[in-house]
Every structure is written in structure tokens, then in C-alpha cells.
C-alpha positions in Angstrom: 108.2 57.7 115.5 105.4 57.8 118.1 102.2 59.6 117.2 102.8 62.8 119.0 106.6 62.5 119.6 108.5 65.4 118.1 111.7 63.3 117.8 114.2 65.6 119.6 116.9 64.0 121.8 116.3 66.2 124.8 114.1 66.1 127.8 110.7 67.7 127.0 111.1 70.4 129.7 114.3 71.5 128.2 112.9 71.5 124.6 111.3 74.7 123.5 108.7 74.4 120.7 107.1 77.4 119.0 103.5 76.6 117.9 102.0 78.6 115.0 98.5 79.4 116.5 95.9 80.6 114.0 93.1 80.5 116.5 91.5 77.4 115.0 91.0 74.0 116.6 94.0 72.3 114.9 96.7 74.7 116.0 95.1 74.9 119.5 95.2 71.2 119.9 98.8 71.1 118.7 99.8 73.5 121.5 97.7 71.5 124.1 99.3 68.2 123.1 102.8 69.5 123.4 102.1 71.3 126.6 100.6 68.0 128.0 103.8 66.1 127.1 105.8 68.6 129.1 107.5 70.7 126.4 108.3 74.4 126.8 105.6 75.7 124.5 105.4 79.3 123.1 102.5 80.3 121.0 102.8 82.8 118.1 99.9 84.2 116.1 100.5 86.1 112.8 98.5 89.2 112.0 98.5 88.9 108.2 95.8 91.2 107.1 93.5 94.0 108.1 90.7 91.7 109.1 88.3 94.4 110.0 88.4 95.9 106.5 88.8 92.8 104.3 87.3 89.9 106.1 84.8 91.3 108.6 83.8 88.0 109.9 85.0 85.1 112.1 86.1 81.8 110.6 88.8 83.2 108.3 92.5 82.7 108.9 93.9 85.2 111.4 90.8 87.4 111.5 90.3 89.5 114.7 88.3 86.8 116.5 91.0 84.2 115.6 93.7 86.3 117.3 91.5 86.5 120.4 90.7 82.8 120.3 94.4 82.0 120.1 95.1 84.3 123.0 92.4 82.6 125.1 93.7 79.1 124.4 97.2 80.1 125.3 95.9 81.6 128.6 94.0 78.4 129.4 97.2 76.3 128.6 99.4 78.7 130.6 101.8 79.3 127.8 103.4 82.6 126.5 101.6 84.0 123.5 102.8 86.6 121.0 101.1 88.3 118.1 103.4 89.3 115.3 102.6 91.9 112.7 103.4 90.4 109.4 101.0 92.4 107.3 103.6 94.2 105.1 105.4 91.0 104.2 102.2 89.1 103.7 101.0 91.8 101.2 104.4 91.7 99.4 104.9 87.9 99.3 101.3 86.6 99.0 98.7 89.2 98.1 100.7 91.0 95.4 102.0 87.8 94.0 98.4 86.4 93.9 97.2 89.5 92.0 100.1 89.5 89.6 99.6 85.9 88.7 96.0 86.6 87.7 97.1 89.5 85.6 99.4 87.1 83.8 96.5 84.8 83.1 97.6 82.2 85.7 95.8 80.3 88.5 97.7 80.9 91.7 97.5 79.0 95.0 98.1 81.6 97.6 98.2 79.2 100.6 101.3 77.6 99.1 103.0 81.0 98.8 102.0 81.8 102.4 103.5 78.5 103.7 106.7 79.0 101.7 107.3 82.6 102.8 105.8 84.2 105.9 105.1 80.9 107.7 107.9 78.4 107.0 110.6 81.0 106.2 109.9 84.1 108.3 108.2 82.5 111.2 110.8 79.7 111.3 113.5 82.3 111.6 111.6 84.0 114.4 111.2 80.7 116.2 115.0 80.1 116.0 115.6 83.6 117.4 113.4 82.7 120.4 115.7 79.7 121.1 113.2 77.1 119.8 114.2 73.6 119.0 111.3 73.1 116.7 108.3 74.9 115.1 105.0 73.0 115.2 101.9 73.6 113.2 98.4 72.0 113.0 98.8 70.8 109.4 97.6 67.3 108.6 100.8 66.0 107.1 103.4 63.6 108.5 107.1 64.0 109.1 108.6 60.5 109.0 112.2 59.6 109.6 113.8 58.1 106.5 117.2 56.7 105.6 118.2 60.1 104.1 116.6 62.2 106.8 113.1 63.5 107.5 110.5 62.8 104.8 107.2 64.6 104.2 104.2 62.2 103.9 100.5 62.7 103.4 98.3 63.0 106.4 96.8 59.7 107.7 93.3 61.0 107.1 92.8 61.4 103.3 89.9 63.8 103.8 92.2 66.2 105.8 95.6 65.7 104.0 97.3 69.0 103.4 100.5 67.8 101.7 99.5 69.6 98.4 99.9 72.9 100.1 103.3 72.0 101.7 105.2 70.6 98.8 107.4 73.7 98.9 108.8 72.8 102.3 112.6 72.5 101.9 114.7 69.7 103.5 116.2 72.3 105.9 112.8 73.5 107.0 111.5 70.0 107.4 114.4 69.3 109.8 113.0 72.0 112.1 109.2 71.5 111.6 106.9 69.2 113.4 103.3 68.2 112.7 101.7 66.5 115.7 98.3 66.1 114.1 99.5 64.2 111.0 98.3 60.8 112.3 94.9 62.0 113.5 91.5 62.5 111.9 89.6 65.8 112.3 87.1 64.0 114.6 90.0 62.9 116.8 91.4 66.4 116.9 88.0 67.8 118.0 87.6 65.1 120.6 91.0 66.2 122.0 89.9 69.8 122.1 86.8 68.8 124.1 89.0 66.8 126.5 91.3 69.8 127.0 88.3 72.1 127.5 89.2 74.4 124.6 86.5 76.9 123.6 87.4 76.4 119.9 86.5 72.7 119.9 83.4 73.3 117.8 84.8 76.3 115.8 84.1 75.9 112.0 87.0 75.4 109.7 88.0 78.3 107.4 86.8 77.7 103.9 88.1 80.8 102.0 91.4 82.3 101.2 92.1 84.5 104.3 92.3 87.8 102.5 89.4 87.1 100.1 86.0 88.0 101.8 83.2 85.8 100.7 85.3 84.0 98.1 85.1 87.0 95.7 88.8 86.8 94.6 88.0 88.8 91.4 87.1 91.9 93.4 90.3 91.6 95.5 92.5 91.3 92.4 90.8 94.2 90.7 91.3 96.3 93.8 95.0 95.5 93.7 95.5 95.4 89.9 92.6 97.4 88.2 93.9 96.4 84.8 92.8 92.8 85.5 89.2 94.0 85.2 89.4 95.5 81.7 86.9 94.0 79.3 87.8 92.0 76.2 86.7 89.4 73.7 85.8 85.7 74.1 87.0 83.8 71.0 86.8 80.2 69.9 89.8 78.2 68.8 89.4 79.4 65.3 89.6 83.0 66.5 86.0 83.8 66.0 84.5 86.3 68.5 81.7 84.5 70.4 81.2 86.9 73.3 82.7 89.5 75.6 83.9 89.4 79.2 84.4 91.9 82.1 88.0 91.0 82.9 90.2 87.9 82.5 90.5 87.8 86.3 87.1 86.2 86.4 88.2 83.1 84.4 90.5 80.2 84.8 91.4 77.3 82.5 88.7 74.6 82.5 85.9 76.9 83.6 82.5 76.7 82.0 80.3 78.7 84.2 80.1 82.5 83.8 80.8 82.5 80.0 77.2 83.5 79.2 77.7 82.9 75.5 74.1 82.0 74.6 73.4 80.7 71.1 76.4 81.2 68.7 76.1 81.9 65.0 78.5 80.3 62.6 79.8 77.7 65.0 78.4 74.7 66.8 76.6 75.0 70.1 78.3 72.3 72.1 79.4 73.3 75.6 82.5 75.5 75.7 85.2 75.7 78.3 88.0 78.2 78.9 91.0 76.6 77.1 93.6 79.4 77.7 93.9 83.1 78.6 95.7 85.6 76.5 96.3 88.5 79.0 98.2 90.8 76.6 95.2 90.9 74.3 92.7 90.6 77.1 91.2 87.5 75.3 89.5 84.4 76.8 89.9 81.5 74.4 87.2 78.8 74.6 86.8 75.4 73.1 85.3 71.9 73.5 86.1 69.8 76.5 88.5 67.7 74.5 90.7 70.8 73.9 91.5 70.8 77.7 93.4 67.5 77.5 97.2 67.7 78.1 99.6 64.8 78.0 102.6 66.7 79.3 103.4 69.8 81.4 106.5 71.7 82.3 107.2 72.7 85.9 109.4 75.6 87.2 110.4 76.7 90.7 110.7 73.0 91.5 111.3 71.9 95.1 112.6 68.3 95.2 112.5 66.3 98.5 113.1 62.8 97.0 116.4 61.2 96.1 117.7 62.1 92.8 117.3 59.4 90.2 120.6 57.4 90.1 120.4 56.4 86.4 121.1 58.3 83.2 120.2 62.1 83.0 116.8 62.6 81.4 115.5 59.3 82.5 111.8 59.2 83.5 110.9 58.4 87.1 107.5 56.7 87.7 105.5 58.7 90.2 102.0 59.8 91.1 100.9 63.4 90.9 98.0 65.8 91.5 97.5 69.2 90.0 94.6 70.2 92.3 94.4 69.8 96.1 91.2 67.8 96.0 92.2 65.6 93.1 92.9 61.8 93.3 96.5 60.8 92.6 97.3 60.2 88.9 100.0 57.9 87.6 102.7 59.8 85.7 106.4 60.0 84.9 108.7 62.9 85.8 112.0 64.0 84.2 114.1 66.3 86.3 115.3 68.8 83.6 117.8 70.6 85.7 118.0 72.9 88.7 114.4 74.0 89.5 112.7 72.5 86.4 110.9 69.2 85.5 108.7 67.7 82.9 105.6 65.6 83.9 104.1 63.1 81.5 100.6 61.9 82.5 99.7 58.2 81.9 96.3 59.5 80.7 95.6 63.0 79.4 94.8 65.5 82.2 92.0 68.0 81.8 91.9 71.6 82.9 95.6 72.1 83.6 96.3 75.8 84.2 99.6 77.7 84.3 100.3 78.8 87.8 98.7 75.8 89.5 101.0 73.5 91.5 101.7 70.0 90.5 102.7 67.9 93.5 104.7 64.7 93.0 104.3 61.6 95.2 106.0 58.2 95.2 104.8 55.6 92.6 104.0 53.0 95.2 101.6 53.8 98.0 101.6 57.5 97.0 102.1 58.7 100.6 105.5 60.4 100.3 105.9 63.8 98.8 108.8 63.7 96.5 108.5 67.4 95.5 106.5 69.6 93.2 106.5 72.8 91.2 104.4 75.3 89.4 103.0 74.7 85.9 104.8 76.9 83.4 102.9 76.0 80.2 101.0 73.2 78.7 102.0 71.2 75.7 99.8 70.8 72.6 96.4 69.2 73.2 96.6 65.4 73.5 93.5 64.9 71.3 
């Protein structure tokens, strides 16, 4: 498939493509590329949150300035542009789920939830209602035609690859989605924005979760779920109280900073890390770094895009995985346990695996194709 070809067997002028325009440089260049190639482009921007109250600054997804930037880009390109109010569904599907996960002692990834719900489910439905043949986004992933249909692959630029956040894309959604920037680097995208004369060419990338001002997620969760800020004990693996905390929402598995334990009596003084959270008892359990090691994890809410293993049930499939978006791929084996579940066994013990995180599964060879992924349900006993 050609670099910017959207792989639809119709003349471009007769092909309507809805572009999800966030107001950033990536989605703006996506719209410009498709417009230049002669497609019937319609821009849609989602108003997801009360930016004036919660964000109060530019550079965060769908803030007020972002909506204005998207509108200005659409005007320059001469394409229709609509702003859709998705605030209520965003709160229900993303914000509330984010807060509830922290109350359960999990480590959620809200961008994944947003992509799976308001963007690739609700927006895709809206695009179809507008008579679109495809929905295009500015994500740095690649949709590549395979023998069994479209496949999801990592972006060509490892520094910009966003496949971790899109593992929940279903085969049906992938059939309708297009990612024109998947073969580009960020530098190439910005160069295109300059060539098209887009005012957002030098706009900084968003760094924070869109509804979390200044990265202070604990305050947002406490506002939504006050019980997450209730104080409690910090205990070691033997159950000895070694300190107190101001809410489990401020901690995640593998964390060391912020414990403020000082010198501890009756125990060693080696560095301690958060090993697990016990939300019912409002306890933070800490231990040595070795206690973070896990050889195996169980996944639920699995989305599988690869071919099902053709051999005996329960057989292990060699793969590569990552449990954090910035992590290098790790060799592992996966066993598909049934509908929506899987077990992942790491070749080497993995540190800091937290319930609620996503584990994304790639092919064992080049590690470029996304085979699927799910959310970590629990961790097995320490590997050491």
C-alpha cells in the first residue's frame, strides 16, 4: 500500500473521509494530505471535557484553543468542520472508569479507554452516519493489508509509535480506519505542516492526560472519588507498619518516590518499592525491588487481532510484549485461555507489573504487528 493511500477502490473525489481533528499538528496534516489527494474530507473535533475549568491551558487534547486551531485549519483547507459535544459520554466511559480503577488499586491507561469508546466506537458510528467511507486519524501506526485482512502494525518511527494505545481496535473498526501518518516521522509531519502553511506546524505536543491539569491525577481522582484520598498504613511484606499515606490513589506498583518512610526500626533500610495495593484495607504494601518480579500474568478483556493458534488448545504462542507504552519489546509466550482471556509468560521476570495496565502483544519475529492485548488482572507469585 502506498504511503498515503487509503486503499479504497473508488475515485478520491467520490470517497468521503472523516478526519478526527484534535487541533494538533498530526491530525491537521492528516486532513491536509487527504485533501491534497482529492478526497472529500470532513473534519470533526470532539469536545470531551470542560477545558476552561479542568485544563485552563493550551497544549492539552481538545482544550479550547485546540478546538479553535482545528477550526482554523479546516478553514484554510476549505473543508467542512464540526464540533461534537461528547462530554457526557467521555465522563462516563473514560473519566469515571479512570477514577474507579484507582479506587480498586489499579493503574489505568485512560487514552486506551478513550480510543476504544468515544473515538473508535462512537466517532466511527458518527462517520458512517455522515456517509463516510473511512475514518482517518493522526496516530502513528500502520494499517497494512494482510492475507486475512487489514493488520495493525507499529508506526515506522519507533519514537512516535502509538500502537500500545490502539491494541483495543477491533478487526471491524480496523477495516474502516485509516492512519496516513503511520510511515512518517514527526519531523516529516512538521515539515508537511510548514509546506501546507498550517499555523499549528510548531505547536507543542500534548504531554498530559487531557482531563488531568498539570499531571496531578491524584487530585482529579479524589475530586471524582473522595474515598480514594482516605489515609492508611504503609506495611512491609511481613505486615509491619513502616509508615502512613494520604490515599492509595497517590501510589502505583513499582513506585519508590513519595513513600517518605525515613529510617525504619525493626527492619532493614534497603530501598523499598510499592509491591501491591490493598484498597479494601487502604494499605500500601512495600518490599525490596526483587519482590516486584513477575514471571507470569493473566489478562482479561482481551482483544485478539492475530490468527488463532492452529495447534492444540492451551499451547503457548511465542510473541513479544510490552506492559508500558515506552518499554522495549520483551520476549514471552502467550496462551489464549478462552474468550477474552490469556496468560502471558515472560522469558525473563518482569518488574513493576500492575493490575489495570495494558499488556500489548506483538509478533515474535520483527515485532511490528500487533496481535492483540488485554488488561492485567492479577500477578502471579514473585519469581524470586
